[in-house]
N, C-alpha and C positions, 0 to 999 in steps of 0.2 A: 390699446394709441396712448402714447404720451400727449396730456394737457398741459398747456401752461394753464398756473393759478389764476382766477380772474382778478383778484390783485394785478399781480405782474401783469396780466394783458393790459389791464383799465390802463395803467403806468403809461406802459410801452404803446398801444395805441393813442391816447391824449399828448405824449411827447410827437409822435408823429405827424398828426393834426394839426398839431401845433407847430410844424415844422411849413408844411403844406400852407398854411394862415401865413405864417412869415414870408414864403414866397411867394404870395400874392398881393400882399398889402402893396407891395410895387406898381402892380399892373392896375389893384384899381384908382391910380390917378390918373391915367389914363384910357380910363373903361370909357370913356364919352366920346372921346374922339377914335375909337377903334372904326367908324362908320361912316365914317366923311376923310377921307385925305387926300376929293375932289369931289367933283358931282358925285351921285348914287341913283343909277340905273333904279326907277322904282319897280316893283317885284308885282305884278298883274294877277295871279293866281297864290292863294294862301299858301303859308308853308306851314306843312309837317307837321305837329310838333310829336317827338316822343321823351318820356319822363323817363329818366332812369333814377331810381332811389334805392336805397338798403342801407349799409352799413359797410368794412374796411372793403369788402369781396369787392361792391361798386364802386368803390373811392379808388380802388386799383393802385397796387403794388409792386406790379409785375416791371423788373428791371429792363431800360430798352438796352443799356451795353455795362460796361464795356462788352466787344466783341470775343475775346477771351473767355467771358464768363457763357456756360453752354447753359444760363439759365435764361442769358437774357435775348432780348429780339433781334440787334442785330447778329447775334450769333446762327438762331435761327433762320432769319433772314438771308446774310450772306454765308452762311457756312452748310446750312443745312436745305437751302434755296423753298425753304418757305416763304409763304402769301408773299406774294411775286409782287400782289397788286399797291405793295405800300413803298415800295420803290419803281424810276422808272428805269430806263434804258442807261442814260448815264451812274445808276448808282445811288443816288439821293430821292431821300424819303418824296412820294408822293405831295401833292395838298390839292383836298377836293374842292370842285368853285359850286358842287351842287349841296354839300354837307357840310354845316356848320355843329360846331359844338363848344358848348357855354356849361363852364361847370362850374356852380357856386357850393361856398362851404357856410356854414352860419358864421358873423364872430360877433360879437360886442353887442348889445340891447341895452337901448338905457335904464336902468332900474331893475335887471334880472330877476334881482333877489323880492322887489317884491311881486309877489305873483300875478294878485287882479290887474297892477298897471301894466304888468310885461305880456297878460295872454290880451288884453285891451289894445296895445300895441299891435300885436300878430296879427289882429282881427278885423281892425279898424283904421284904413288910413296907413298901413307899411310905408315906410321911408326908405327903406333901401339902406338904412344902415347897419343893420343887422346883418351883414353879410359881407363876404370877401369871395373876388372873383379869382379862379385860378386859371379859367382859360375864356377867351373870348376871340375864337379864331376858327378857320377853315379845317376842317377836319384833317389833320394831318400828325404822322410824329414829332416831325419840327418843335423844338423849345421841350418837347418832354424829355424825362429824368426818370416816369415812372409811368403805365398802364396799365386801364383799366379795360373791361371789354366791350368798351364804345367805340372801339377799328373795327372787331367782327361784327357787330350791331350792323354800325355806319355799312361797310363791303355789301352785307345780305340786305339792305333795304336798298339800296338804290338796284336792286333788280327788278323789284316790284311797286316801288314807291318812284311817280314821275313827279318832276318837280323840287320843290326847295325843301330840305329836310331841315329840322332841328333837334338837336340831340341834347335834350335839356339837362343836364347832371345835377340835381340836389339832392345831395346826402353830406353823410358825417360819419365817422367810425367809432365803434363799441356800441353801436344801438339794439334794443331790444324793443321788438314787436308789443313789446307785454308791459310797456314803462316807460322808454323815450318815444316812441314812434305810432303809441297807443291811439287810435283816434276818437275825434270829440264823439262823443255819446256813450261810447265804450263805459260799460260796468262793471263797479267792482265784483269779485268772485272769493270765494273760502276754500283753501286747501288745509290737508291735516296731512302734514308729514309721517315717515315715519315712527317717530316719537309720540306720535300721536297729538301733538302742537296744531290747533289751530289759527290757521294765517291770514286773512283779510290781504287780498292785494286791492292796489289804489284803482277805482273808477278813473275814467279821464277829470284830469286837473286838481287830481288827489295828492298828496305824500304823506310820508315817503312813500316806496314801493310796496311796501308792506308793514304789517305789524301783527301782533299777536291780537285776537281776535280780543274786546273787552279793555284794550288801553284805551286808555281818557285823551284825548287829543293833544290837550297839554303835556305829557308824557310822550309823543312819540317823539322818534327824531327825527330835530329841523334839519333839512337840505334846499338849499339852495337852486331846487329843484320842484317839477312837476311832472305825475304821468303824461306823456302828446306834448310836451312841451319841445322836441326834436321834428315832431310832426308838423309841429304847426313852426317853425323857425323855417325848415324844406318848401312844405308847401306855399308858406309866403314868401321867401328868395323866389322860387319859381314864377308866382304870379308879377313879383314886381319885374322880374324879365321879362311877361309877355306883355305889360302893360306898357314897358318902355321898347316896343321889340324892334323898332327900328334901329336904334343902339346898338343893339343887338345880333341884328341878322341883316346888313345894308340893303337899303332898298323897300321892304317888307311892312307890310302895312296892315295883313291880317293872318288870321293861322286858326289852326284846328287840331285839338289834341288827336293826335291819328292813333296811338298807344300809350303803354306803360312797360317798363322795366324794373324789375325787382330782383335784388339778388342779399340776402339776409338770411339772418339765423345763426349767427356765431353765439352771440351773447348769449341768448335764450336755450341753450342747450347747457349752460351753467345751476341754473335755479327749475328745480323738479315742479314748482307750480307755475312757470314761466310755460316749461315745455309741455307741459300737460292741456296748457289753454292756449297750445301754439295754435290749432287748428281756428278755434272760434277767433281769435286776433287776429289772424291773417283774413280770411272770413271777411272779418268786416273792415279790413283796411281796404282792401278789394273795390269793395264797394262804397265806401265814403271818401277815396280817394278820387273817383270815376264821379263822385258827386260833386266833390271839393271842385271842378274841373268844368264840371258840365257836359260829361263827354262819359252818359251814363251805358254805352254800348262796345265803348275804346279795347283793345281787344288788350289781355295781361298778359306777361311771359315773365316766370319766373321761372329762378335755379336752385338746386339744391348744394350744400355743402361736398365739397370733393371726394372727402373722406370718410366720407357715411357710405354704406353698402346696401343694397333691399334683401331684404328677409337674414341679414347677417347683424347688422351694428341693432346694437342695443339701449337698453336705459333711455337718457333725456336726448341723448341724440339720435338713435333710433324714432322717438317719437316726432319728435321736428321734422325727420325725413319723409315722415308715412302722410303728416301734414299737410309737406310740402307737396308729395305725389295725388293724397286725397282730391286736395282742391281740383286739382283737372280733371280728375275721374266722375266723366257723368251720372253715374248710378251713386255716388256718393252728394256731389253740387249740382242736378240738372240746370239749378240757374244759371252755371258757368258753362256750360256745354255751349262747346263752338267759341268762346270767346275767353279763355284762361288755355294758359299749357305751362308744365310742366319740364324744365331743363333736366335730367337727370344728369348729373357733369363727373360722378365718379371714373366711366370708361375716358372722360377726357382730360381728368388732372393726370400732372407730372411727378406725382409725388407732394409729402407735403400735406397740410391740414388749412383750415381756415383761419384756425388762429396763429399760422407763422406764416400766415398771408403768399401761402403752397409757397414756401421758401423762396418767393419773388421770380420762380416762373414765368416769362413772357408765357410762354405756348399755352401757360394753361388757360389766362387772359383772354386771346386770342381764340384760344378752341371754342370756348364756352361764350365770349361773345359771338363768333360766327355759328354756335348751335344755337343762340337766341337770336338772332337775327334770322336762321333760317324756319326758326318756330313763329315771328311772327309775320312773316311772309306766308307761313301755309295758315294762318289764320284770317290775314289781311284778303289771302287772295280764293281762300276755300270754305273759313269758315271752320277749321277741325282741328280740332284738340292734337297739339303732339305732345307724345309725355317725352321724349324721348330721342329727339334725332340724335342717329351716328351713325359713322362713317359709313361708305356703299356697299361693305364685305361687313354685314352687321353677324353671318357666321362666323367669319374668322376672331371678330373683335370678341362676341360675345363668349366665344369658345376659351379665349389669351384670359379676359378677365373673370370668367369662373373659374381657371384655374389660381387666381390669386386669389377667388375668395374662398375657394376652399380650403385652400392653405391656412389664409386670417383664420378662418372659422375653427380650424384645425390648432392654430396656436394658442386661440384664446382660451380654449379649454384646458390646453395641454401645460403652460405655461407657470411654469411654481410663482407662487403669488406671495410678490411684495410686499410686505409691512407700509401702510404711506409713514408712518412716522418712523421708519430707517432708511426710504426711497426720498423724500423731503431734503430732508437736511442733508444726507451723501450728495443729492443735483444742486444744492445751494455749495456747497464744499466744489465743484465741479465746475460751476459757473464761473466761480468768483477765481479759478486761475489766470481768468486771462484780465483780471486787474493789476496780475502781478510782473507784469514786463519779462516777461522768461529771455528776453533776447540780450541783456544785459548778462556782462561778468560777474562769474561768485554770483548772484542775484538768491540771496538766504530768502527773503519773501516770498519768492517763486517754488522754492526745495520745498518749503515748510506749506505751503499751498499745496504742493503734489501731496507731501507726507502726509496731511490731513485728511487731504481725499481719500488715498488707501488709506486709510486708517477707517473711513467710514465706508470705506467699499467692501472691506474685509468680510465683517457677514454676508453683505448680498452677495459677494462675488462664492461663500460657500455653501448659501440659497441654490445658488444657479447651477454650481459645480457638476452635482449631478446632468439635470436638461444637457448643457453645456458640452459635458465626457460622449452623449450618447449620440449614435449615428445613426437613432430610430429614424428621424426624421429630416434626414438629409437629402436625400431624392426632390423631397417636395419644399421644403424650405431652398432649395438651389436653382430650381425652379421658376417657384413665385419671385426671388429675389431678383432673376435676370428676367422675369414679364415687368416688375415693377421697376428695374431698373430702365428696360427699353420703352415700358409704358403698354397697355394692350393695345394701345391705340396707333403705336409706330411701329411694331410687329404688322399690326393689320395695315397701313399703306404698305410694307414693302412685301406681303407674301400676297396684297391682290394684284401687284400689278402684272403677273406669272405666276406661270404652274410651276415654274420652275425655283422661284423665289419660295412658295408656298412649299412646297417639298423642302426648301434647304431649313426653313423654320421647323417643319414638323419633323425631319431631322433630329436636329438641334432640341428640342426639350422631349424629344423621345431619347434619345443617349446620356444616360446619367453621367457615364464616365467621364463624356466629353463637356459635359455641362459644369461638373464638378471642378476640373482642370483649367475650365477657363476663368468660373468664380473663384478658386486658391490664386487666382492671378492676376487678380482687382478686373476681372470682366472687362467687353469688350470695351474701344474709348468711349464715348458719348452714347453710350450707350444702345451703340448701333450694330447687333449680332447679328441681323441680317447682311450687312457688308462683309463681316467677321465672319459669316459662314460660308458666302463666293469667294471670299480670295482663300479661305483654310482650302475648300474643295478644288480651285485652280490650281494650288501649290501640290495638293494631292496625285492630280492627273499631270500635273508637270515632273513630278517626283514620286516611287515608288517610294526611295528613300527615307520618304517624307514621313513616314508612316511607326517608326520605331525611335525610340531614344531618342538622345540630345536633337537632330533633327525633325524629330517629330515636335519636339519643344519648343524648337526653333521657327517650326513652319504656322505651329499655332501662336505664337507670341506676334511671328508677323501681320497675322491676320488678327490680332486682337488689339495691334500698333495702327495698323490699315496705313497711315501717314506718318511724317515726319511732324511730331508734334509744337516744334520750333523751326517757321523760313523764314530765318533773317534774309534773304537777297531773294530777287524775283527769278523764281524758278518753278518746275512744274513737279507736285509731287512725284514720287518716286512711282515706282513699277513695285509692289508688294511682292510678286512672284520673281520677279528681276531679281529681287534685293534677295530673296531666297538663297536664289542659285547661286549665286555670286559666293554669298557663305557658302553654303553646302561645296562649290568646286574648290575651295579655298580650305576648306575641315576636312577636305579627302584627300587634300593634296599634301598635309600635315600644315600648313602654312598659319595657322591659328592657336595663341595661348596653349599652354597641354590641361591647365584648369577649365578652358572651355565646355567640355563634355561632360561636367559637372552639375552645368548652373539649372537650375528651374525654369519653369516656363518664367515667372515672372525675373526673373534676371535677366532669362533671354531680351526681353522685350525692351531693357534697357541696352541695350546693344544693336541690336535692329532698327531703333528709330534713332535713323542721324539723318538730319538734315542735308549733308554734302551728299552730291547722289554717288551712283555705285561708279562709275570711272573715278571719282576723286579716292574714295573709298579705296576700292584698288590701285593705283596709282601710290595714295602714302603704304600699300603694304608693301609693294616693289621696292617702292624710294628707300624702303628704313632695311629690307633686306641687302638692298647696293650699300648704302653709305652709313647708315649707323649698325651693321652686323651685330656689333655687340651689345645693344638698346637691345633687341632682339632673343639675343642669347641668353639674358638674363632676364627679360621679360619688366623692361622697364622703360616701354615705351611713351610715355609720357617725358622722358628726360631731353627728348629732342626740343620739347619748348623752351625750357631751362639752356641749350646748349648753343638753338640756331635761331630760334623767334626771337630778336630782338624787343625788351622793353623803350620804345620809342614811339614817334609819333608815325601813324600808319605811310610807307612808301608805298600803294597799292600801282599796278605795271609795272615796275620794274621790268619785271620777265614778261614773256608771252604767254605761260602756261595753264593751268586752270587755278582755281581760286585758291587750293590749299596751296599750290606752288607759288602763287603771287605773295600771299600769306607770309609764309614760310621765308622768302626772298624781301622783302617790304619790312617786316616786322610790324610790330605791332602794343597797341598797350591792353591791360587783363583780357578785356574779350573776346581778341584773335587768339593772344593767347591761350585762352578758354577753349576755346574754339576747336583750334589746332592740337592740341591739346586731349579732347574728346573726343576726334576721328582717329587721333593713330591710337589710344586707346580700341574705342569701337574696333576699326580694321582689322583687331589679332583676337576680336572677340572677348575683349573685357568689358563688363557693365557700368557706364556711367552716368551719374543723372547730373545735372547741371546746376551749376549756382547763380545766383546774383546774393550781392550785398552793398550796403549801402554804397556807393562812386565804384563798387570794385564787380566784378565778374570772374567766378574761380570754377571750378569744378567739382564733385567728389565721384569716387570711384571703388570696386569690392578688389579686397584685399583677402589674404587668406583667413584675417587671424578678424574680419570686419571691415565695411566699409570707413574711409577715412577721406578727410579734404586736406590733402596735398596743397593748393592752390587758396590763399586766404585765409581769413580770421574759422573761427571754430563755428560748430552746430549751431549756436545759438544766435549766429549771425547771418545762417542762410535762410535763403531761400526758393524755390523754384516751380513755375507751374500753381500757381495758388499754392503753394504747400511748404511750410515753415521744414528749415532745418532739423527742430528739435522730433517734429511730428515723424518726419523721413526717416531719423539715426535709428529713434523706436521700433519703427514698425522692422528696419534690419535687424536688428539686435532681437530682436522679440522670434524673426522666423529663423533665425538659426535654434530653432526648439520646433521643429517641424511637428512633428506627435501633436504636442501642447497645445499650437496655434492655432489650428482644428478649435479649441473652443474659441478665439477670438473674431475668425472667421463665421463658426457658428452667430454669435452674439451679432458682426455685422449684417447677416440674414435674414435674421429675425428683425435687425430694425428698419432693412429694406421691405421685405417683405408687408411689414407692419404699415409703410409709408412715414417713417417717422424725419423727421427734418435732418440730413445729413449733415456733418461737422464742417465747418470751416476751416481747411487745412491749414490757414495761417493765424486763427486765435483759437487759442488753448480751450479748451471748456466749453466745446459749442457741440450743438447733434443734440438728438434725444435719447429718453433713459437709454437701451439698448444699445447704442453706440459711446455714450460712459460706460456702460461696460466694458466692450469690446478693448476701449481704451486701456480702460482698470488691468484689463487681464492681461495686456503686454507690458505692463508697468511689474506686474505681480513676476510675468515669466522670466524677466531681465532681472532681476531681482533674486530670482531662486539660485544664482548660481551659474558658473563656466556650463554652457550644454557637453550632453556627452562625444557628440559625434561633430567632430573638429572636420575643418577641410584637408583634404589627402595632402601627403605629400608627394615630393618629386619622385620618392622612390614608387608608392602607393599608387600615382597614376600613371608611371610608365611599364608598370607591372596590370594595369586594367586595363587600359585605353593603347599600349603601343606607344613606341616616340615620333613625336614632332618632327619635322624636317629641325626644327632649331635643333630638337635633339639629336639627335643624329648628330649633327654636326659636330657638337659639343664633344660626341664620345670618338668622333671620329680622331685618332691620332693625325699629327702632323708629317710632312715628309722631311728628310733633311733638306730632299731639294729645294723646297720653299725659303731656302737661307741663303742659296747659294746662286751666285752669279755664272751664265752657261754665254756660248757662244757659236751660234750656229754656225752651219756649212758655208753661207754667202758671206762670213766674217759680222754676221748683226750680233750684238751683247744682248742679253736680256739680263735685268738686273729687278729682281726684286724689290717692291719696295721695303719690305721690311730686311732686305740685304745690308742693313746699314753698318758702315765701321764703326761709328757712332750715330744717337744712340742703341744699342744692342739690346735695349730693352724697354719697356713701356716706360715714360716720363713724360710731366708737364708740358703739356701741347703736341705729344708726338702717342696715341695709339696703336699699339702689334692685335690684329684681331683676329680670329679665321674669318676667311669671306664663303659666303654662299657660291661663288663661283669656284670653291675648291682651293686648299691652299691657306696661302694669310695674305692678308692687304692692311696700309697703314692708313689712321684717317690723323691723320696733319692740320692743327687747329689753334686760332690765334686764342688767347684766355685774359682774362683782367689783370691790369697792372696793379700788383700789393705792394708793399714793405718787403714781406717774405721776400716772394718772389722776383723783386727787382723788376725785371724790363717786362714788357708787353708779353715777348717769345712770338711763335716756339723759337725752341734753339733749331739752329741748320741742321741739313741730314748732310752727312756723310757717308760717301763712296767709295770704295777702293779696288781697284780692280787692275788686271795685266790685257794690256794690249799688245797686241804681235806685228799690229803695221799702224801707225800712227798717220796724221791724215785728220778730213773737214769728216764730220760723221753727223747726220741729222740726229737731233732729240727729239722724240715723242714719249707721251703716257698717258698710260691710261685710267681713267678719271671717272669719278661720277661727284656733282657739287650740284647744290641747291640752292648757291649764292649765284648773282648777276657775276659777269665775267673781272678772274681777279687776274695773277701777276705773282710768276715765281721767282726768284734771283737765280742764275748757274752759275755759276764760278767753277771753273776749271785749273784747278795744279795752281791756286793761289793766288792766280790772276789779278790785276787789279782793277780789269772790266768784268762787268759783269753780264749773263746774257740773261733780255727778258724772256720769260717762256708763258704765255699768255692760257689760260685755265678757263675754259669757257663754262657758261652755264648750262648744264647737260641734263637737266631736268629729273633731277634725279636719277637717271638711266647711265649707264656704264657707256664712255666714249674716249677716240683718242683725240689727243692734243695734235692742232696743226705743229709742223717740225718746226724745229730751231739747229742754226747751225752752231757746232762746236768744235773745237780742235783739239784733239787728243793728242799726245807722242807717245811714239811708242815705248813699252816699258807697263813702268807700273805708273796710271793715275789717279788720282781724286780729287770726285767732284762735287761740290758743295753746295746744296740746293734749300736755300730760305725762301724767305716774306720776304715778300715787297710793300708797298707801301699798299697798295689797294688788295687784302688779303683777308679772308676768313675761317675757310675750313673745305678742307678735298680731301675725299677719300682716293687712294693713291693705291692702286692694283701692281705696278711695273713700270720699269723705263724701259725704252729699246732704242739700241743705238746704233744706227746703219751706216754704214759706209757710204760716202758719196761718190759718184764717179769724176 
């Protein structure tokens, strides 16, 4: 597992603490007013006080928001419907009226460098100047940007503790129990390292933390700290809160120490001497903190570090884990029987490690808090030591956890060893990319940073090449990466709901080919593999065609996507089974693009994941075939944006059709144009990735020679779904080498299995070591030259998959009658729209095109005025025909439009007065216009049709002249 260096970790944690203290200073000013906004009712019963101590684990860095981050609490509550007790029916954060949270962090004390004076301050008559209050409120998520385990703890305590509860959190980040939190009375000890050097570790009150035995005091390193200083400050702060109880718990006058919660251990694992002595220090800590608060029998609950696995984790990490588990084992510590419990948190962790604060995943903090609260409940009610509160279905949870644990164990022994002398500079160069501002055009600094990183990565890629090129561990890796992504707890929660659910998970984990296909396509959205299996199974039941070829890949892509990723308006998510069946129907009818059957499962995800509903997608497909068949025949579906979606302030409601129809009719700025373009391409089976830019919205799409950005600026300015354009584009390029891309995927699966911190898609140079290796593998692939297998050309697609309906139309010859004016038995004159005497071919404003109705049709459109073309156009259409019997005729036309009501001017035989012909809005479907009356003479007539003032575009199949009686 990738570990953060101690120095870097210290700097990071101190920076975070500084931010916390700065935010807390504003609260301190009003601290004493918190209890009194009026008369406060006195509380007759003692307040039950639970102390929360530790380091950054207990400090709490789980993200509250935003809801789009799947690690956030808002996502867990609003999207996954977890932790319902945190919100009320209106969806607002609840506020407890029985549980109070006070969170204090040590601040500045006078004369901190003067050790005796400082120690005297904190031991005698502490004034409270050395603390900052971050929170002094009733327990609620309101006002929190991050959370710790206190919300889960508070929820569980309310079940067994009656009356007022105070959660008093007094802690700081980056603190070890063998140095910073060393309790008074702790003695020093000796430790011999691997080189044979003997180190003396400080007793309480001594400084520095360690020195070589025999070093005179005058030559020891001088530091403004001493062993146990953090312990003294945390205890002193807590006592100050309790001394001024009514200030922090309105109306309270008495209290009892009801229990202790402790989550710590990360810093001790970086020093072998501290790790080996961890159990002795922890034992003394439990005893002394009870003594300091005069609560010798108060229950004590501690939690392990989530990344460490029982029986597998070795070295310092394993020693700390074993010590934490052993203190709750009555056979080893009988003095703690019934009053100390350890929560084993590995099954509860959603990934990451303690030094990365579990990637800020709020669910980890919530689940650990709930487990610690349950453990405390058991100690309070039954006096039982609960070593590992687990979900209800322990059998399934243990089964999934064991799979992941065994895979990790195999990896630890099988992975190639990387020299730290190579690994450290490589990761430093990789991290440096974030500061190079890659979003700038022609950024030489970023290019140089990437080149430097790739140079350092070359020997590492060579060392890992043999392992990543082999498929020996694929099945174990893929299965473990699924469990790591979904978490063992998440899979168990889904499986225990029903036997059918359990069978779905069992089917998944025993189907190597299916698992491989899923993980090659980036896995299930939000790690919800249970829902993916449910949808995939439902699609297979609905259609036997969904088991082979492109339709199988489309079915799996639908199941992996689950629902639209972006819903920009109030609507219910689409039914994924219906969505798949609609695309299957369109494919079988030949309505989709010829390249559609060549797409992979990964590419199909960018087709199916469309927020417009099924009816709107089907409407777009039909509308374009009617209104602009030339776009369908050429595969240029995006052109509807350029030709018909005006770049202007949106005018919704101009037509009564669906939302896409309204957006085409009313126009809009970049956002609406991007949405229309996206649905137009996806309707015909073209993968599209949405794009946001500064002050702009656009899209990118698949093309035979690689993905491109047809709207907006280049890739370095793009981002979408918390992923940068450069990152996405790199993946699209690397995936053009399908065989060698497996090395990228294997590196990612290794990283997920080991629980490495995943990369931030918006920030280059982030993620753990194996994610960095995967990224450099992508770059190496792209730099290796053009891929051998390029996209099929039209003839190859035709030979392999047969013609689509558009290709059939394209190859079908046009009969001469399509251009000829005819007269029916009743004297009705039928004039094909393309039977013009002028123009006789396509010119600007007039487009002759084949029609899906058969024959030809004419697209008549207004174009923008330029100096080159003069007037705005289009030119008038002229039809010359022979009439046997003159008189009054009714003129109608078969048209299709997407714009509101328009008008054409009809002039017969060079008359001076034009007849107005109304062209209605037809919602993209073929429709006949209302009849207008014109007078024709016997013999040759010339009818001219031109644009009126209210005209934009219309597609015309034919005109009909019917004699009036």
